[in-house]
C-alpha positions in Angstrom: -4.4 97.2 -72.8 -2.3 98.7 -70.0 0.7 97.1 -68.4 0.1 95.4 -65.1 1.7 97.1 -62.1 5.0 95.5 -61.2 4.9 93.3 -58.2 7.5 93.1 -55.5 8.6 89.9 -53.7 7.3 89.3 -50.2 9.7 90.3 -47.4 11.4 87.3 -45.8 11.1 88.9 -42.3 8.5 91.3 -40.9 10.1 94.2 -39.2 8.3 95.8 -36.2 5.8 98.5 -37.3 7.0 100.8 -34.5 10.5 101.6 -33.3 12.1 99.1 -30.9 12.2 100.6 -27.4 15.5 102.0 -26.1 17.9 99.2 -25.2 18.9 99.4 -21.5 22.4 100.5 -20.5 22.3 98.6 -17.2 20.2 96.0 -15.3 20.3 93.8 -18.3 19.8 90.0 -18.4 23.0 88.4 -19.7 24.0 84.9 -20.7 27.7 84.1 -21.0 28.5 80.7 -22.4 31.7 79.0 -21.2 32.1 81.3 -18.2 33.8 78.8 -15.8 37.2 80.6 -16.1 39.5 82.6 -18.3 37.9 85.0 -20.7 34.3 83.9 -19.9 34.9 84.6 -16.3 36.2 88.1 -17.1 33.2 88.8 -19.3 30.7 87.7 -16.7 32.5 89.9 -14.1 32.5 92.9 -16.5 28.7 92.7 -17.0 28.0 92.1 -13.3 30.2 95.1 -12.5 28.0 97.1 -14.8 24.9 96.3 -12.7 23.7 93.5 -15.0 22.4 90.1 -13.9 24.4 87.2 -15.4 23.7 83.6 -16.2 27.1 81.8 -15.8 27.2 78.8 -18.1 29.5 75.8 -17.7 29.9 72.6 -19.7 31.9 70.3 -17.4 33.8 72.6 -14.9 31.1 73.2 -12.4 33.5 73.9 -9.5 35.2 76.6 -11.5 31.9 78.1 -12.6 30.8 78.2 -8.9 33.9 80.2 -8.2 33.0 82.6 -11.0 29.5 83.0 -9.7 30.6 83.6 -6.1 33.0 86.3 -7.1 30.5 88.4 -9.2 29.5 91.7 -7.7 25.8 92.5 -7.3 23.0 90.0 -7.0 20.5 87.9 -9.1 23.2 85.9 -10.9 22.6 82.2 -11.7 24.6 79.1 -12.5 23.5 77.0 -15.5 25.1 73.8 -16.9 24.6 72.5 -20.4 26.3 70.4 -23.1 26.5 72.7 -26.1 27.6 69.8 -28.3 24.0 68.6 -28.1 21.4 70.9 -29.9 18.9 70.1 -27.2 21.4 71.3 -24.6 21.8 74.6 -26.3 18.0 75.0 -26.5 17.6 74.1 -22.8 20.3 76.6 -21.9 18.6 79.6 -23.5 15.3 78.5 -22.0 16.8 78.1 -18.6 18.4 81.6 -18.8 15.2 83.2 -19.9 13.3 81.6 -17.0 16.0 82.3 -14.4 16.6 85.9 -15.4 13.1 86.8 -16.4 14.1 87.4 -20.0 17.3 87.8 -22.0 18.9 91.0 -23.3 22.5 89.9 -24.1 24.1 86.7 -25.2 27.9 86.3 -25.3 29.0 83.2 -27.2 32.3 82.4 -25.6 32.2 78.6 -25.2 34.7 76.8 -27.5 37.1 74.0 -27.7 40.6 74.2 -29.0 42.7 71.0 -29.1 45.8 70.6 -31.3 45.5 68.5 -34.4 48.4 69.4 -36.8 47.6 67.9 -40.2 51.0 66.4 -40.9 51.2 64.3 -37.7 47.6 63.6 -36.6 46.2 60.2 -37.4 43.0 60.3 -39.5 40.7 59.1 -36.7 41.9 61.8 -34.4 41.7 64.3 -37.2 38.1 63.6 -38.0 37.2 63.6 -34.3 38.9 66.9 -33.8 36.9 68.5 -36.6 33.7 67.0 -35.4 34.2 68.4 -31.9 35.2 71.9 -33.1 32.3 72.2 -35.6 29.8 70.9 -33.1 30.8 73.2 -30.2 32.4 76.2 -31.7 30.1 76.7 -34.7 26.9 74.8 -34.2 26.8 75.6 -30.4 27.1 79.3 -31.2 24.5 79.1 -33.9 21.9 77.2 -31.8 22.4 79.5 -28.8 22.1 82.6 -31.0 18.8 81.3 -32.5 17.3 80.7 -29.1 18.5 84.1 -27.8 17.1 85.8 -30.9 13.7 84.2 -30.5 13.6 85.3 -26.9 14.6 88.9 -27.7 12.1 89.1 -30.6 9.3 87.9 -28.3 10.3 90.6 -25.7 10.2 93.3 -28.3 13.0 95.3 -26.7 15.9 94.6 -28.9 19.1 92.9 -27.7 22.7 92.2 -28.3 24.7 89.1 -29.4 28.5 89.2 -29.2 30.5 86.3 -30.5 34.1 85.5 -29.4 36.0 84.8 -32.6 39.7 84.7 -33.1 42.7 86.3 -34.8 43.3 82.8 -36.0 40.4 83.1 -38.4 42.6 85.5 -40.5 46.2 84.5 -39.9 45.6 80.8 -39.8 46.1 78.1 -37.1 48.6 75.5 -38.5 48.4 73.3 -35.4 44.7 74.0 -34.8 43.1 74.3 -38.3 39.6 73.3 -37.2 39.7 76.1 -34.5 40.7 78.7 -37.1 38.1 77.5 -39.6 35.3 77.4 -37.1 36.1 80.8 -35.8 36.1 82.2 -39.3 32.6 80.6 -39.7 31.6 82.3 -36.4 32.6 85.7 -37.8 30.5 85.0 -41.0 27.6 83.8 -38.9 27.6 86.9 -36.8 27.5 89.1 -40.0 24.6 87.1 -41.4 22.7 87.4 -38.1 23.5 91.1 -37.9 21.6 91.7 -41.2 18.7 89.3 -40.4 18.1 90.6 -36.8 18.5 94.4 -37.2 14.8 94.9 -38.0 14.1 93.7 -34.4 16.6 96.0 -32.8 19.1 93.2 -32.2 22.7 94.0 -32.9 25.3 91.3 -33.5 29.0 91.7 -33.5 32.2 89.6 -33.0 35.6 90.1 -31.5 38.8 88.5 -32.9 41.3 88.4 -30.0 44.9 87.4 -30.3 46.7 85.5 -27.6 45.1 86.0 -24.1 46.9 85.1 -20.9 44.4 82.7 -19.3 44.8 79.7 -17.0 44.3 77.3 -19.9 47.4 78.6 -21.8 49.6 79.7 -18.9 52.0 76.9 -19.5 52.7 78.2 -23.0 53.8 81.6 -21.7 57.0 80.3 -20.0 60.5 79.9 -21.4 61.3 80.4 -25.1 57.8 79.7 -26.3 56.4 82.4 -24.0 59.0 84.9 -25.2 58.1 84.2 -28.8 54.4 84.6 -28.2 54.9 87.9 -26.5 57.0 89.3 -29.3 54.2 88.8 -31.7 52.9 92.1 -30.5 54.9 95.3 -30.6 53.7 95.9 -27.1 55.8 92.9 -26.1 53.0 91.2 -24.1 49.8 89.3 -24.5 46.3 90.4 -23.6 44.8 90.1 -20.2 41.1 88.8 -20.2 39.8 92.0 -18.8 40.9 93.9 -21.9 38.8 91.7 -24.2 35.9 91.6 -21.7 35.8 95.4 -21.7 35.4 95.4 -25.5 32.7 92.8 -25.3 30.8 94.8 -22.8 31.0 97.9 -25.0 29.7 96.0 -28.1 26.7 95.0 -26.0 26.0 98.6 -25.0 23.2 100.8 -26.3 25.9 103.1 -27.9 27.3 100.2 -30.0 24.3 99.4 -32.1 25.9 100.9 -35.2 28.8 98.4 -34.7 26.4 95.6 -35.7 28.1 93.3 -38.2 31.6 94.3 -37.1 34.5 92.0 -36.4 36.7 93.8 -33.9 40.4 93.0 -33.9 41.8 92.8 -30.4 45.4 91.6 -30.9 47.7 94.3 -29.8 48.8 95.0 -33.5 50.2 91.4 -33.6 48.3 90.8 -36.9 47.1 93.6 -39.2 44.6 92.5 -41.9 43.7 94.4 -45.0 
């Protein structure tokens, strides 16, 4: 009696039998969530400046999003509204982006909430509401958009890019915004899981972890003593401007950056060095 040949477990995902076609360097179809203002606006502009067509997403700030859209160079850009706290809203957004742009090559998960809820002074009902909101938007919204985008990219067969906006706070902690720090850490982990799962389809997934960025939303914090303290966190003596982070996001979505899939790129001006 001879020993039976060993069996191997079935693969969980079927990789394409032929190499994925070259990912385009320009003329791509890009969805940027939370692009009404701030970093999202800068990211949308960076891609449009590159010759890409951009779907500008907004949750509630339509007027701001319209300003973003109007200022984008090039043509073929679209404005799309959706509530990412609702799973059906996330699904509808990816579907609308694919329909409006004729496909989808890049997803930038930028939409997020960040409201203070220090544990020592926040009443329990406000605490639980804050956690629910952060998990629903920051983590689940990112997960659901990524799923929809990945399905579209796989169907196209031309690869793709997903770039998540994480945070320095995932590593150094956010004492007054613990749910924000926790959900951003989860976003980093999600991106690394997706990077492994989607690589056989030519889809690269990476995240950025910015430090403090000087946007409209936090401009009030950059005045007086608080502003001085924030700027001294970096040895450069300043905070980032949105365009610096947007440039890194655009590079991570480029053909040259495929080998950066799974990375979490620190963008904090040496204000926090992790080991």
